TORVO-444196 format. One record per residue (C-alpha): residue in one letter; y, z, x. Coordinates in steps of 0.5 Angstrom, whole numbers, plus 500, padded with zeros to 3 digits. Layout:
N
AYZX...
//
This chain:
439
M964567296S964562301P964555298S960552304R953548303I948553305F941551307V935555304A930555310R936558315L937564310A930566312G930573315T938573314S940580314V943583308F949588308D953593303P960593303V961598309G957594313D950598313R944593313V940594307G934588308R933581310V932575306R925572304D927567299V931564294L930564287V932558282V930556275Y930549273R935546268K934540263N940536266D943539271P940541278P936548279S941554278V940560283V939566280G938571286L934572292V928576294V930581299E925585304I928592304P925598309G918600307K917592307R918592299R920586297V926586291F930582287L937581288S941578283I946572285G951576281R951582286V952577292T959577294S958572301I953568303S953564310S947562315G949569319Q949574314I949576306I954581303T953585297N957589292G953595293L948595288I941594289N934595285V928597289R923596283R918591287F920584285E915580280Q916573279R918571272G915565268G920559270E922562276V921558283R921560290V925555294I921557301A915559298E914553293L919548294L919546301G913541302R913538295R913531295V918527291V920519289F926516290A929514283D931507286G924506287S925506295G919510296E917517297A918523301T917530303V922536302E923540308D929544306V934545300A941546300I945550295E952550294E957554290S961551284P968552282T966557277G962561281E955559280W950557285A946551284V941546288S946541291Q942537296L935536299F933535306V927530305R923526310R920519309P913517311K912515318V912507318G910504325P910507332S914513333P916516339F916523335G910522331K915523324G918519319P926519318T930524315T935524310L940528305V939526298A942529291W938532286N938527281E936522286V929524286R924526282E918531284K911527285Q906533285E900531282R896537278G891540282A894537289A895541295Q902542297S904541304A905548307E907545314Q915547313L913554310I909555316A915553320T920557317Y916563318S914562325E917568328L914573323K910578326P903578323A904584318D910581316L907574315A901577311N906581306T909574305L903571303L901576299D907575295L906568294P902565288P894565289Q894558290R900557294M897563299L891559300E894553301V898556307A892560309E888554310E894550314L895556319P892555326D886559327D889565332R895566327L890566321A886571324D892575326V894575319L887577316E887583320E893585316M891584309P887588304E879586304S879583297E884578300Q881577306V874575303Q878571298I881567303L875566308T871564302K876558301L875556308D869551310D864555314D866552321R873554320A871561318A867562324D873559328V877564325L872570326D872568333Q879569334M879576330Q878583334P871584333D871591329D876587324A871581324A865586323D869589317L870582314I863580315A860586312Q864584305L860578305S853576302D848577307E846570307R853567308G855573313E849571317H850564317L857565320L855569325E850564327L856559328M860564332E861564339P855567342E859573346E863574340A857574335E854579339D859584339V860583331R852584330M853591335L858593330L855592324T849596326Y853603326A856606319P863605318D865612318T863613325A866612332G861606333G863603326L871604328M871602335T873596338T869593344E874590348P878595352I880594359I875595364V875596371S871598377A873605381D875601387A881597383T888599385V894601381A897595382E891591379G891596373L898595371A897588371L892588366I896592361R902588362R898582358H903580352E897579347L894586349A895591343P899597345A894602344L889598348G894598354A895606354A889607359V884603363C877605363V873606369T865604370L860602374P858595374P857591369Y864591367E863588359A861593354P856595354T858597361G854601367R855608367F862610364L866614369G873616366I879613364V886613367H892613363F898608364Q903613365R899616371M898609374L906609374R906615378Y902613384P903607389P900600388H895601393V891607390R884606387L884608380G877612381T881617384L886618378L881619373D883624367P878630368S879633361L877627357E870627354P868621351V865621344T858618342A857612337D855616332T860621332S864622325A871619324A873626322E871628329V874622332S881624328R881631331I880629338L886624338A890629334S888635338Y889632345N895627343L891621345V892614342S885612344V878615346P872612349V865611346V859611350D851610348E845615349K845612357H853614358R855606358L861605355V861601349G868601346V874605344V877608338T884607338I889610333D890604329D883604328I883611325L889610321D886604317Y880608316L884614313L889611309P887608302D884601302D890599298W895602302R898595304S900593297Q902600295D909602292E913607295D913614291E920616294P926612292V930609297K936613299R942610303G949612304P953618301S955616294D957610290E965612291T964610298G962603297S955605299I948602296R947605289I940605287V938603280N931604277G930598272R926592274R933588275G938592272G945592272S950587270G948580273T941581271R938575267
//
């Protein structure tokens, strides 16, 4: 193994390879155990393998560690990782902790942890990268940083005190919402709530949309009403409605009163529909244009970075007004059709004549049949006056059809990689953390 010092925060997201160069996953954390007189010992890595399953990789199975890649000896256990008593996750639990200097010179916050290999082949924490409190005016708004040995500081984490999540959030800043949601779900419950409370409103909204309902409610319950309303404002109306429906009537109504009036109006409308109907599943924010809009204008609207792919697959054409509920629905234009025509062509001449909208009370089963039969990713929803009120997208239907706990379910089939052990490819074992090198 490389004898160089490695900073753990830089390992987050690093690819893990088998001996023949096939990537088997990405590092999500480093696991250590405390020792009485010596620095904490590294016992393994938490690795995310295909299927977003997090597994334990014993440090004894690692042949090379660097900030760019990690190589294993070819043996991985795919049983879902479960943290044992006495184990500490460096990124999830150590970063952000407060420490005091043994020489009495003050306190600091841990921003990174360095691990190093000893001559005997054991990996352990060697140094901490810490930041002292800001003193006086600073052009950067932060205090000075320094590297200290483990024995030069001691932890100062008061029982019940909230641990700063700033550094953890920075470490996972590039994760997609679904991946960040999975990461939070793997944290101890209190730590999950601490991190959630420090996420920006829009980021927390995206994460909540990817979580099971029980965890959504758990997090929202811990937020004060004003913050909870701000987060709900940032969520897709259909997801916000689903979440509010899980709350007590009293708190749900109070949060609706605190939300922005336009957002609250959409959510209230969605709450009037049964959850197993098109009205209960739809989103109220499709792309809506007039018949006089041009192909160039339509393509510009679907290019928006924040737009979900399913919503960008088509634009809806209506009479004014152009916000749901709109004027009379005229039809939709698929983005592929727009690509086939010059920029100046009017969208009203490109409507799909074969696609009929559904009504808000259409069953989810019927909407599923329509999407599957006509190879669609969305279907428009109209009211009794033929006004567009929303669209049901393929992801809305998948969320409805999949079991409630699909985000946390283990895969039934074992992961298969490579031909055989003799070729040096990954070999899978079924024990919890089996094989030699297991603690």
